[in-house]
C-alpha positions, 0 to 999 in steps of 0.5 A: 748586186750581192754584198761582197765586202766583209760585213762588220757590226759597225758597218751594218745599217738598220735594214741589214741588221733586220735581215741578219736577225731574220736569218739568225732566228729562222722562218718561224721565229722571224715571222713573229718579229716581222708580223707588224711590218708593212708590205713595203717593209717586208719587201725591203727586208726580203731584198736585203736577205737575198743580197746578204753574203755569209756573216761571222758568228760574232757579228750575228751575236752582236745583232741578236744582243742589240735586238734583245736590248731593244725588245726588252728596253730599259723602261719596258720590263713590265710590258712583256719585253722580256717574255716576247724576246724569250718566246722568240729566242726559244723558238729559234734556239731552244730554251737553254741557249735562249736563257743564256742569251737573255741572262747576259743581255739583262745583266748588261741592261741592269748595269745602267738601269739606275741611270734612268732617273738622271736620263729623265731629269730636266737638263736645267735642274740637273745642270744646276745640281752639277755645276758646283761639283768637281769637274771629274764628278760632272764628267763621270755623270755626263759620260753616262748620258746621251749626247743631246742631254749632255749638251743641254746640261753643259749649257747650264755650267760655266764655260770655263768649268765646262772646258775642264769637264769636256777635257776629262770626258774626252780622256776617260776610259773607265770609271775609277772606284774613287770617283764612284765614291764621289758620286755616291757622296754628292749625287746619291747612292742610287746612281753610283751603285749602278755605275759599274767600273769600266762602263763609262762612254767617254772619249773623243768620239763621245765628246764630238757627238755632244759638241754637235748639239752645242751652238757656236759660241759655247762650242768654241769656248769649250773646245778652247778649254780642251785645247789649253790643256791638250792641243792634240786632243782638241784637234782629234775632237774637231776632226770627229765633229760635224758642224753646219759648214760641213754640210758642203761635204754632203751630196745634193741628194742628201741635202735635199732629203734633209731639207724636207725635214726643215721649216723654211723659217728655220732654214732662212735663219740658219743661212744668215751666218752661212758662208757664200759657198754653202749657201749657194750649194743649199740653194742649188738643191732647191727648186726655183719656187722654193728658192724664191720663197726662201729669199722672201722669208729671209728679207721679211725676217730682218736682223736676227740675234746670233744665238738664234742663228746658231740654234737654227744651225744646231737644229739643222745639224741635228736633223742631219745626224738623225737621218744618218743614224736612220741610214737615209743619208751618209755623212762623209768624213773630213779628210777621208772616206770614213763615216762619222757616227 
């Protein structure tokens, strides 16, 4: 069955992007990219190529740029990433366009290269460093980090202040020059000089991604902090979030896939505070033998601290999000057919 709907970059999964990359590069250059794939992976890729309809040039350019960013990598500049990408692009497009594409993407990467030190920092130490800063300064730094690292740092910041930080992250559109001056003064010139104006990645969606890595009690306190300042914004964030109880929106096949990634002890702990409806749905996706083993595990476990239960639920949701990003499952949106990212 061929794909008939118009494809956008946001709607593409990993296999489709790989297929478009091969189509854009041509046979010879694509062969160099795929030479390390297994036979099964090549078969899957060939299937996607065969069912691919016409795609706009803008989408193809976005796929190319994403591949180059991956090939180069923030930490692989010394490992041949640039030269490999250059060789493939020259074979596909010639030296002039290859140089132009590489220059554009390398410029984008350079804008965030200075954040490598922060991304590698221990969340507890960085949280202790930031906790005394102005909420706007903290928000600017966290807006440039990954959601899981941001969540871990927020755990080190008093929840009252954390609510203000999250509120500012949710309303952020770009980095203002005066805020860069604060970062330069308090965090260090090396970091601030690499945060180009307009590069912040805040907004409600980014905050929702962070919240998915935070356990129930702190999550509630932070969202209440946002709600006190802007109830509508807090509601937008909640609607974008995927929490443990939202597992009920997954189909049985998706739940079964996630269960293969979760240890029985962790699942038993997570289900201790689950609603009867969700618990029944998850157990219904398991074999009778697995259900019996899980129930035995829960009986042997006895009472558990709420923070441990919340941590197990957060880990479960983390697996859901990881599999969704890999394109192996689909997370249905709340109140619509949209897919949460």
